[in-house]
matplotlib code that plots the C-alpha trace (Angstrom):
import matplotlib.pyplot as plt

x = [13.0, 10.3, 10.6, 10.2, 7.4, 6.0, 6.3, 5.0, 2.0, 1.4, 2.3, -1.2, -3.1, -2.7, -2.8, -3.9, -4.3, -0.5, -0.2, -0.5, -1.9, -1.1, -3.5, -1.6, -5.0, -2.5, 1.8, 3.6, 6.9, 10.3, 12.0, 10.8, 9.9, 12.3, 12.5, 13.6, 12.1, 10.4, 7.4, 3.8, 1.1, -2.6, -4.6, -7.8, -8.1, -11.1, -11.5, -12.9, -13.7, -13.6, -16.7, -17.0, -16.5, -13.4, -11.4, -8.2, -7.9, -4.8, -5.0, -6.3, -2.6, -1.2, 0.8, 4.9, 5.4, 8.4, 8.5, 9.2, 8.4, 5.7, 4.7, 2.5, 0.8, 0.8, 4.3, 1.8, 1.6, 4.9, 5.5, 2.4, 4.4, 7.6, 8.0, 5.2, 6.1, 5.0, 1.5, 0.8, -2.4, -2.6, -5.1, -3.1, -5.2, -3.7, -3.9, -4.8, -1.4, 0.2, -2.1, -3.5, -4.3, -5.6, -3.5, -5.3, -3.8, -5.9, -8.8, -11.8, -13.9, -11.7, -12.9, -10.0, -8.0, -9.4, -8.2, -7.9, -7.9, -5.4, -5.8, -3.2, -1.6, 1.7, 2.7, 6.7, 9.5, 12.0, 15.1, 18.8, 18.9, 16.9]
y = [22.6, 24.6, 24.4, 20.2, 21.0, 23.5, 20.5, 17.6, 19.7, 20.3, 16.6, 15.6, 17.9, 16.7, 13.4, 12.1, 8.8, 8.5, 9.0, 6.7, 7.9, 7.2, 8.2, 7.2, 6.5, 5.7, 6.3, 3.6, 3.7, 2.4, 2.5, 3.0, 0.2, 0.6, -1.3, -5.0, -4.9, -8.2, -6.7, -8.8, -7.1, -7.0, -6.0, -6.1, -4.8, -3.3, -2.3, 0.8, 2.7, 2.7, 1.2, -1.9, -5.3, -6.6, -8.4, -9.7, -10.2, -11.2, -14.0, -12.7, -12.8, -11.3, -11.9, -11.9, -9.8, -8.5, -4.9, -4.6, -8.2, -8.0, -11.5, -11.5, -8.2, -5.5, -3.1, -0.2, -2.0, -1.6, 2.1, 2.3, 0.7, 2.9, 5.5, 3.3, 2.2, -0.9, -0.2, 1.8, 2.3, 3.2, 3.7, 3.4, 4.5, 2.5, 3.3, 0.7, 1.6, 0.5, -2.6, -5.3, -3.8, -6.3, -9.3, -12.5, -13.3, -10.5, -10.9, -12.6, -9.3, -7.4, -5.5, -5.0, -2.0, -0.5, 1.0, -0.5, 1.0, -1.1, -1.0, -2.4, -2.3, -2.9, -5.6, -6.4, -5.2, -8.2, -6.9, -7.3, -3.5, -2.8]
z = [-3.2, -3.9, -7.4, -7.0, -4.9, -7.5, -10.3, -7.9, -7.4, -11.4, -12.2, -9.4, -11.1, -14.6, -13.7, -10.2, -11.4, -11.2, -7.6, -4.5, -1.7, 2.1, 5.0, 8.1, 10.9, 13.4, 14.0, 14.7, 16.8, 15.9, 12.9, 10.0, 6.9, 4.5, 0.6, 1.1, 4.7, 6.3, 7.5, 9.2, 8.3, 9.3, 6.0, 4.0, 0.4, -1.3, -5.0, -6.6, -3.8, 0.8, 1.2, -1.5, -0.6, 1.0, -1.6, 0.0, 3.5, 5.8, 8.2, 11.6, 13.5, 10.2, 7.2, 6.7, 3.6, 1.9, 0.9, -2.9, -3.9, -6.1, -6.3, -3.3, -3.5, -6.2, -6.0, -5.1, -1.3, -1.0, -2.1, 0.2, 3.2, 3.2, 6.3, 8.5, 12.3, 14.3, 15.1, 12.7, 10.7, 7.1, 4.2, 0.5, -1.9, -5.4, -9.0, -11.2, -13.1, -9.6, -8.6, -10.6, -14.0, -15.9, -14.3, -14.4, -11.1, -9.2, -6.5, -8.1, -6.7, -8.1, -11.6, -14.2, -14.0, -10.6, -8.0, -4.8, -1.0, 1.4, 4.7, 6.8, 10.2, 11.0, 13.5, 13.2, 11.0, 10.8, 8.8, 9.4, 8.8, 11.9]

ax = plt.figure().add_subplot(projection="3d")
ax.plot(x, y, z, "-o")
ax.set_aspect("equal")
plt.show()
């Protein structure tokens, strides 16, 4: 186990742009989000830095998303949601590699290859496995 942690730290120092970072603002309760779950999220996304203009946001009552489906939001969003509980609030920093990159369907205010800050609140988990 220590060897894996040491290897991870070395990789992190070499290329921080390859890692998604997560900061929990509020810890929720109940089951954890898993790959394949349907979740309802209230969110907003900023490009470049945490103080940037909001480039994408959900409806005020939240938006239903499937964790792992990258057709609506970038794959880095799903990876950042794993392990959240209902009521939890989280900020996920997503490097462009796991964000929109140079995709044509990126939000208009987002530059190509820009990293993302995804701030979200988990409203509900709808899955047959919970």
